[in-house]
DSSP file (Angstrom, degrees, kcal/mol; ACC not computed):
  #  RESIDUE AA STRUCTURE BP1 BP2  ACC     N-H-->O    O-->H-N    N-H-->O    O-->H-N    TCO  KAPPA ALPHA  PHI   PSI    X-CA   Y-CA   Z-CA
    1    1 A M              0   0    0      0, 0.0     2,-0.3     0, 0.0     0, 0.0   0.000 360.0 360.0 360.0 128.0   27.8  -15.0   -9.5
    2    2 A A        -     0   0    0      1,-0.0     2,-0.3     3,-0.0     0, 0.0  -0.570 360.0-142.9 -80.5 136.3   24.3  -15.2   -8.0
    3    3 A S        -     0   0    0     -2,-0.3     2,-0.5     1,-0.0    -1,-0.0  -0.713  21.4-109.9 -98.0 150.9   22.5  -12.0   -7.3
    4    4 A I        -     0   0    0     -2,-0.3     2,-0.2     1,-0.1    -1,-0.0  -0.672  35.0-122.5 -81.7 126.3   20.3  -11.4   -4.3
    5    5 A A        -     0   0    0     -2,-0.5     2,-0.3     1,-0.1    -1,-0.1  -0.496  26.5-142.0 -71.4 132.7   16.7  -11.2   -5.4
    6    6 A R        -     0   0    0     -2,-0.2    -1,-0.1     1,-0.1    -3,-0.0  -0.652  24.0 -97.6 -96.5 152.5   15.1   -7.9   -4.3
    7    7 A N    >>  -     0   0    0     -2,-0.3     4,-1.9     1,-0.1     3,-0.7  -0.493  27.9-133.6 -66.0 128.8   11.6   -7.6   -3.1
    8    8 A P  H 3> S+     0   0    0      0, 0.0     4,-2.6     0, 0.0     5,-0.2   0.841 106.3  58.8 -54.5 -32.1    9.3   -6.4   -6.0
    9    9 A R  H 3> S+     0   0    0      2,-0.2     4,-2.5     1,-0.2     5,-0.2   0.906 105.4  48.7 -65.2 -38.4    7.8   -3.8   -3.7
   10   10 A D  H <> S+     0   0    0     -3,-0.7     4,-1.6     2,-0.2    -1,-0.2   0.916 112.1  49.0 -64.3 -43.6   11.3   -2.2   -3.1
   11   11 A L  H  X S+     0   0    0     -4,-1.9     4,-1.9     1,-0.2     5,-0.3   0.926 113.7  46.1 -63.0 -44.4   11.9   -2.2   -6.8
   12   12 A L  H  X S+     0   0    0     -4,-2.6     4,-2.9     1,-0.2     8,-0.3   0.888 108.3  55.7 -65.4 -39.5    8.6   -0.5   -7.5
   13   13 A L  H  < S+     0   0    0     -4,-2.5    -1,-0.2     1,-0.2    -2,-0.2   0.842 114.2  41.9 -62.6 -32.6    9.0    2.0   -4.7
   14   14 A E  H  < S+     0   0    0     -4,-1.6    -1,-0.2    -5,-0.2    -2,-0.2   0.825 131.5  18.4 -80.4 -33.3   12.3    3.1   -6.3
   15   15 A S  H  < S+     0   0    0     -4,-1.9     2,-0.6    -5,-0.1    -3,-0.2   0.640 101.2  79.5-121.7 -18.7   11.2    3.1   -9.9
   16   16 A D     X  -     0   0    0     -4,-2.9     4,-2.3    -5,-0.3     5,-0.2  -0.853  50.0-163.0-107.9 117.0    7.4    3.2  -10.5
   17   17 A A  H  > S+     0   0    0     -2,-0.6     4,-2.5     1,-0.2     5,-0.2   0.884  93.0  52.6 -63.5 -39.1    5.6    6.6  -10.1
   18   18 A T  H  > S+     0   0    0      1,-0.2     4,-2.5     2,-0.2    -1,-0.2   0.945 111.4  46.1 -64.3 -46.5    2.2    4.9   -9.8
   19   19 A Y  H  > S+     0   0    0      2,-0.2     4,-2.7     1,-0.2    -1,-0.2   0.892 111.4  52.2 -63.1 -40.5    3.4    2.7   -7.0
   20   20 A Q  H  X S+     0   0    0     -4,-2.3     4,-2.1    -8,-0.3    -1,-0.2   0.905 110.1  48.7 -62.1 -42.5    5.1    5.6   -5.3
   21   21 A H  H  X S+     0   0    0     -4,-2.5     4,-2.4     2,-0.2    -2,-0.2   0.925 112.2  48.2 -63.7 -44.8    1.9    7.6   -5.4
   22   22 A L  H  X S+     0   0    0     -4,-2.5     4,-2.6     2,-0.2    -2,-0.2   0.903 110.8  51.2 -60.5 -41.9   -0.1    4.6   -4.0
   23   23 A A  H  X S+     0   0    0     -4,-2.7     4,-2.2     1,-0.2    -1,-0.2   0.891 110.5  49.0 -64.0 -39.3    2.5    4.2   -1.2
   24   24 A A  H  X S+     0   0    0     -4,-2.1     4,-2.4     2,-0.2    -2,-0.2   0.929 111.8  48.8 -65.4 -45.2    2.2    7.9   -0.3
   25   25 A Q  H  X S+     0   0    0     -4,-2.4     4,-2.8     1,-0.2     5,-0.2   0.922 110.0  52.1 -58.1 -45.8   -1.6    7.6   -0.3
   26   26 A H  H  X S+     0   0    0     -4,-2.6     4,-2.2     1,-0.2    -1,-0.2   0.907 110.5  47.7 -58.9 -45.5   -1.4    4.5    2.0
   27   27 A G  H  X S+     0   0    0     -4,-2.2     4,-2.6     2,-0.2    -1,-0.2   0.887 110.4  52.1 -61.6 -41.2    0.8    6.4    4.4
   28   28 A K  H  X S+     0   0    0     -4,-2.4     4,-2.2     1,-0.2    -2,-0.2   0.935 110.7  47.1 -63.3 -46.4   -1.5    9.4    4.4
   29   29 A Y  H  X S+     0   0    0     -4,-2.8     4,-2.4     1,-0.2    -1,-0.2   0.895 111.3  52.1 -63.8 -38.7   -4.5    7.2    5.2
   30   30 A E  H  X S+     0   0    0     -4,-2.2     4,-2.4    -5,-0.2    -2,-0.2   0.922 109.8  49.0 -60.9 -44.4   -2.5    5.5    8.0
   31   31 A A  H  X S+     0   0    0     -4,-2.6     4,-2.1     2,-0.2    -1,-0.2   0.874 112.1  48.0 -65.0 -37.7   -1.6    8.8    9.5
   32   32 A E  H  X S+     0   0    0     -4,-2.2     4,-1.9     2,-0.2    -1,-0.2   0.877 111.5  50.2 -68.7 -37.2   -5.2   10.0    9.4
   33   33 A L  H  X S+     0   0    0     -4,-2.4     4,-2.7     2,-0.2    -2,-0.2   0.887 109.1  52.3 -66.4 -39.9   -6.3    6.7   10.9
   34   34 A H  H  X S+     0   0    0     -4,-2.4     4,-2.0     2,-0.2    -2,-0.2   0.908 107.3  52.6 -60.8 -43.4   -3.7    7.1   13.7
   35   35 A K  H  < S+     0   0    0     -4,-2.1     4,-0.3     1,-0.2    -1,-0.2   0.910 112.4  44.7 -62.3 -41.0   -4.9   10.6   14.5
   36   36 A I  H >< S+     0   0    0     -4,-1.9     3,-1.3     1,-0.2    -2,-0.2   0.929 112.0  52.4 -64.5 -45.8   -8.5    9.3   14.8
   37   37 A A  H 3< S+     0   0    0     -4,-2.7    -2,-0.2     1,-0.3    -1,-0.2   0.779 111.2  46.2 -65.8 -28.4   -7.4    6.3   16.9
   38   38 A T  T 3< S+     0   0    0     -4,-2.0    -1,-0.3    -5,-0.2     2,-0.2   0.424  86.7 113.4 -95.0   2.1   -5.5    8.5   19.4
   39   39 A S    <   -     0   0    0     -3,-1.3     3,-0.1    -4,-0.3    -3,-0.0  -0.513  63.5-143.0 -73.8 138.9   -8.3   11.0   19.7
   40   40 A Q  S    S+     0   0    0     -2,-0.2     2,-0.4     1,-0.2    -1,-0.1   0.905  85.4  30.0 -72.7 -39.6   -9.9   11.0   23.2
   41   41 A F  S    S-     0   0    0     -3,-0.0     2,-0.5     0, 0.0    -1,-0.2  -0.970  70.6-160.7-125.1 136.1  -13.4   11.6   22.0
   42   42 A L        -     0   0    0     -2,-0.4     2,-0.1    -3,-0.1    -6,-0.0  -0.938   4.9-153.3-118.0 132.3  -14.9   10.5   18.7
   43   43 A S     >  -     0   0    0     -2,-0.5     4,-1.9     1,-0.1     5,-0.1  -0.435  38.1-101.3 -88.5 172.9  -18.0   11.9   17.1
   44   44 A S  H  > S+     0   0    0      1,-0.2     4,-2.2     2,-0.2     5,-0.1   0.833 126.0  56.1 -64.3 -30.3  -20.2    9.9   14.7
   45   45 A E  H  > S+     0   0    0      2,-0.2     4,-2.5     1,-0.2    -1,-0.2   0.880 104.8  52.3 -66.8 -38.7  -18.5   11.8   11.9
   46   46 A D  H  > S+     0   0    0      2,-0.2     4,-2.3     1,-0.2    -2,-0.2   0.906 109.2  49.1 -62.8 -41.2  -15.1   10.6   13.1
   47   47 A L  H  X S+     0   0    0     -4,-1.9     4,-1.9     2,-0.2    -2,-0.2   0.905 112.1  47.9 -66.4 -41.7  -16.3    7.0   13.2
   48   48 A L  H  X S+     0   0    0     -4,-2.2     4,-2.4     2,-0.2    -2,-0.2   0.890 111.2  51.4 -62.2 -39.1  -17.7    7.3    9.7
   49   49 A E  H  X S+     0   0    0     -4,-2.5     4,-2.9     1,-0.2    -2,-0.2   0.892 107.0  54.1 -64.6 -39.5  -14.4    8.8    8.5
   50   50 A E  H  X S+     0   0    0     -4,-2.3     4,-2.2     2,-0.2    -1,-0.2   0.918 109.1  47.7 -61.8 -44.0  -12.5    6.0   10.1
   51   51 A I  H  X S+     0   0    0     -4,-1.9     4,-2.1     2,-0.2    -2,-0.2   0.931 113.2  48.2 -58.7 -48.2  -14.5    3.4    8.2
   52   52 A K  H  X S+     0   0    0     -4,-2.4     4,-2.6     1,-0.2    -2,-0.2   0.920 111.6  49.5 -58.9 -46.9  -14.0    5.4    4.9
   53   53 A L  H  X S+     0   0    0     -4,-2.9     4,-2.9     1,-0.2    -1,-0.2   0.871 109.3  51.8 -64.5 -38.4  -10.3    5.7    5.5
   54   54 A K  H  X S+     0   0    0     -4,-2.2     4,-2.3     2,-0.2    -1,-0.2   0.905 110.8  47.9 -64.9 -40.4   -9.9    2.0    6.3
   55   55 A K  H  X S+     0   0    0     -4,-2.1     4,-2.4     2,-0.2    -2,-0.2   0.926 114.2  46.8 -65.2 -44.6  -11.7    1.1    3.0
   56   56 A L  H  X S+     0   0    0     -4,-2.6     4,-2.3     2,-0.2    -2,-0.2   0.918 111.9  50.4 -60.7 -45.0   -9.5    3.5    1.0
   57   57 A K  H  X S+     0   0    0     -4,-2.9     4,-2.4     1,-0.2    -1,-0.2   0.902 111.2  48.4 -62.7 -42.9   -6.4    2.3    2.7
   58   58 A L  H  X S+     0   0    0     -4,-2.3     4,-2.4     2,-0.2    -1,-0.2   0.899 110.3  52.3 -64.2 -40.4   -7.3   -1.4    1.8
   59   59 A H  H  X S+     0   0    0     -4,-2.4     4,-2.0     2,-0.2    -2,-0.2   0.913 110.9  46.6 -60.8 -43.3   -8.1   -0.4   -1.7
   60   60 A V  H  X S+     0   0    0     -4,-2.3     4,-2.5     2,-0.2    -2,-0.2   0.908 111.3  51.7 -65.8 -42.3   -4.7    1.2   -2.2
   61   61 A K  H  X S+     0   0    0     -4,-2.4     4,-2.4     1,-0.2    -2,-0.2   0.904 108.5  51.4 -62.9 -39.3   -3.0   -1.7   -0.6
   62   62 A D  H  X S+     0   0    0     -4,-2.4     4,-2.0     2,-0.2    -1,-0.2   0.917 110.6  49.1 -61.9 -43.4   -4.7   -4.1   -3.0
   63   63 A E  H  X S+     0   0    0     -4,-2.0     4,-2.0     1,-0.2    -2,-0.2   0.898 110.8  49.8 -62.3 -42.2   -3.6   -2.0   -5.9
   64   64 A M  H  X S+     0   0    0     -4,-2.5     4,-2.3     1,-0.2    -2,-0.2   0.903 110.6  49.8 -63.4 -41.6    0.0   -2.0   -4.6
   65   65 A E  H  X S+     0   0    0     -4,-2.4     4,-2.6     2,-0.2    -2,-0.2   0.851 107.5  54.8 -67.8 -34.7   -0.1   -5.8   -4.2
   66   66 A Q  H  X S+     0   0    0     -4,-2.0     4,-2.3     2,-0.2    -1,-0.2   0.923 110.1  46.5 -62.9 -43.9   -1.4   -6.1   -7.8
   67   67 A L  H  X S+     0   0    0     -4,-2.0     4,-1.8     2,-0.2    -2,-0.2   0.933 114.5  46.8 -64.4 -45.3    1.5   -4.1   -9.1
   68   68 A A  H  X S+     0   0    0     -4,-2.3     4,-2.3     1,-0.2    -2,-0.2   0.891 110.8  52.8 -63.0 -40.3    4.0   -6.1   -7.0
   69   69 A S  H  X S+     0   0    0     -4,-2.6     4,-2.6     1,-0.2    -1,-0.2   0.898 106.1  53.5 -62.6 -42.2    2.4   -9.4   -8.1
   70   70 A R  H  X S+     0   0    0     -4,-2.3     4,-1.9     1,-0.2    -1,-0.2   0.900 109.2  48.6 -60.2 -41.2    2.8   -8.4  -11.8
   71   71 A I  H  X S+     0   0    0     -4,-1.8     4,-2.0     2,-0.2    -1,-0.2   0.897 109.4  52.4 -65.5 -40.6    6.5   -7.8  -11.3
   72   72 A R  H  X S+     0   0    0     -4,-2.3     4,-1.2     1,-0.2    -2,-0.2   0.926 110.1  48.6 -62.7 -42.7    6.9  -11.1   -9.5
   73   73 A R  H  < S+     0   0    0     -4,-2.6    -1,-0.2     1,-0.2    -2,-0.2   0.873 111.4  49.6 -63.6 -36.3    5.3  -12.9  -12.4
   74   74 A Q  H  < S+     0   0    0     -4,-1.9    -1,-0.2     1,-0.2    -2,-0.2   0.821 115.0  43.5 -73.8 -29.4    7.4  -11.1  -15.0
   75   75 A S  H  < S+     0   0    0     -4,-2.0    -1,-0.2    -5,-0.1    -2,-0.2   0.574  95.8  87.6 -93.6  -8.4   10.7  -11.9  -13.1
   76   76 A T  S  < S-     0   0    0     -4,-1.2     2,-0.1    -5,-0.2     3,-0.0  -0.789  81.8-124.0 -92.0 125.0    9.9  -15.5  -12.3
   77   77 A P        -     0   0    0      0, 0.0     2,-0.4     0, 0.0    -2,-0.1  -0.392  28.7-115.0 -64.0 141.5   10.9  -18.0  -15.0
   78   78 A H        -     0   0    0     -2,-0.1     2,-0.3     2,-0.0    -5,-0.0  -0.602  25.2-137.7 -79.0 132.6    8.0  -20.1  -16.2
   79   79 A S              0   0    0     -2,-0.4    -1,-0.0     1,-0.1    -3,-0.0  -0.637 360.0 360.0 -89.1 151.0    8.3  -23.7  -15.6
   80   80 A Q              0   0    0     -2,-0.3    -1,-0.1     0, 0.0    -2,-0.0   0.424 360.0 360.0-105.2 360.0    7.4  -26.2  -18.2
């Protein structure tokens, strides 16, 4: 019986504490960016914070992708 392959990100979200922490951080940065984006008036500090948050969010996303990629490589049979 063939099993349905699950997305490595879903597996990591269920079982990997590091990935869970990264996903929570990513969500936090997204919420903070949304708050800035919906603000009527932005100060120069807000704009700098937006840049900082975007960089942090991208860094976290890259780390999450590296973990997911590692799982994909481990679960994919090597061809000869």
